[in-house]
N, C-alpha and C positions, 0 to 999 in steps of 0.2 A: 504494500501500499504504500502512494506516493506522500510526503507532505502535503500535497494540494488537498489530493483525495480526506486523508485524516484531519485536515482542516474544516475543509466541508463540510466532514460528519457530525464535528465539534459545533460550526455554527449554527447546522441545523436542531443541534439540541437545543438549544440556546445559548451556547459558551462566546460572549461577546471577547473576551480577550482571543479566542481560534478566529473571529472574524475581522480582530483588527491584526492578528496575524498573518492571517491570510492577503490581507492586499500588498504588502510586499513582493509575496511570491507571486501574483501576477500581473502585478501593476504595469510591468516596462511591456509585457507581452499585450496585455488591453490597451495598451496607450499607444504601440505602436499597429494595433489594430483598426483602433478611433483615427489616427492619422490615417491611416493608408484609405479609410473609409470615407474621410471628409475630407481628401483631395480629390476625390470624385464629385464629389458637391458643388453646385454652380458658387460662384464668388459671393463674400456679403454672407456668410454663415454667422450667425452668433454665438454657434457652441463653437469651443476648440476643443482639441483632443482632450484633453483635460477634465473638462467641463462634462464630454460627451461620457469619459471613463466612469467619472465619480456616479454622474447617473445612474448608465449602466450598472455599476457596483452595489447601490444601494436598490434598483430592483431587483437583486439576484442575490444576495447573502441575506440568510436568516431564516426565511420563509419556505425556503423549497430546496426538495433533497435532491445530488446530485450523484450520479455512478462514475465517477473519476472527473478527471482532468477534462477527457472531451467531451462530456457530458456538458461540463461545466461554459464550457468556449460556445459548445454550441445554444445554450442560452443564453450566453454575453452578446452571441452573433444576434439571436433575435432580439435582446434587448436595444439592441445599438440602432437596430432595421427598424421597431417600432418609436423611440426617441427621434431619430429624421425624420420616419411620416408624419406622425406628430408636430413637429416643429415643421413642417414643409403643408402641412393642413393648416398649421394658424398663420404663416407667414401669407398665405392664399386669404384670408377670414380679409371681409373689406372693414373689419371695425378694428382692425392690428396695423389699418393701412396696404394693405392688399401686394401689390406688386412693386413698393417703393424700395427703391436702392438703400444699402448698410454699408455703411465702411468696414475692409474685412477689418478683423482682429489678431490673426496669427498673419504675421508677413513671412514666415515658413511654408506656410503653405501654396503648394502647388495644383491650383485649381484643374479641374480638367470636367465642366459644367455638366451636371443632371441638372434639368431646370424639375422645378415641383412638380408640374402636370408629369413630365417622364416618371421619377419617385414613386408619387400615388397609382400611375399604370403597373408598375412593374410590380409594387406592393399586392393591388388587386389581383393579377395575373399571378401571382408567385402565392398567394392564400388559395386560386383555384387548384394551381398545382400541386399543391398539400394538401387539397380535399382528395384528387387524383393520386397522387403520388407521392406520398409523405416524405421515404427516403430520399429523392430524386431533390425535392424542395429542400430539406435538411442539407442537401449535399451545398445547391446553392448559395443561401444562405453561411454557410459556411467557406466557399470560396469568394463570394461578392464582398456579405455586409463584415466579415468576420477576417477578412484577407488570407486566408491560412492557404497554402500550397495543396496542390490536386492531393499529393501523398499524405501530406496535414490532415486532410481534408476525409482523405479514405482510413486511416487511422483514426481518428479523433469517433466514427463512425460503425468502422471495425468492416470496413468494406476493403477487397483485394484491391491494388490498383488499376487492375484493368477493370472490375467491374465500376469501379468509381471513373475510369473514365468513359464508359457506353452512357454511365449513367448523367453527367456532363453532358455528352453529345445529346444524348434525349432532352434534356432540361431545356438547353439553349434553342435545338429547334424549335421544343413546344412552346416556349416563353417566347420566341421571336416570332411563330404563327398566332399565339394570343396578342402580341403587342400591334401585328401588323406588316412586320418587318421583313420577314421570313423567318432568317436565322438571326438568332441575339448577337 
């Protein structure tokens, strides 16, 4: 049993010290994943990687039980996805100024814009994929939202690399059709 798994179990049982000890063990990897995901978002994000990690961590620790490190990072990918979708919806809300521009807070971010409407469309398509093919959707979340490599995502899901590659190809084609662009 790894330290991360042991601390996740203790945190689930209510051990506050375990939750505090867990953060330093996973923080750098979560921050790397969050930074990679934010780099794909459109400029003007009000969240930086640190804030995204903290928000995701608060949603994860304490009230969930994880079956090890892979399950934890899969849940982290889902939490990051949901936080970004919630933020995109807030930005689109008329009462919050709709599409008014904002100044970038992280000068180190290299933005590759994903407009809010595209993120929301991907979110809906990914939910539909999850209803039909849950394991393939989890693979997409790990690769796209958590930034894991193909091998890391395969290991997290307990898949062979060749099975993960087939799932990835299928999911990309499925999402591409769902989003109206052929291949994703």
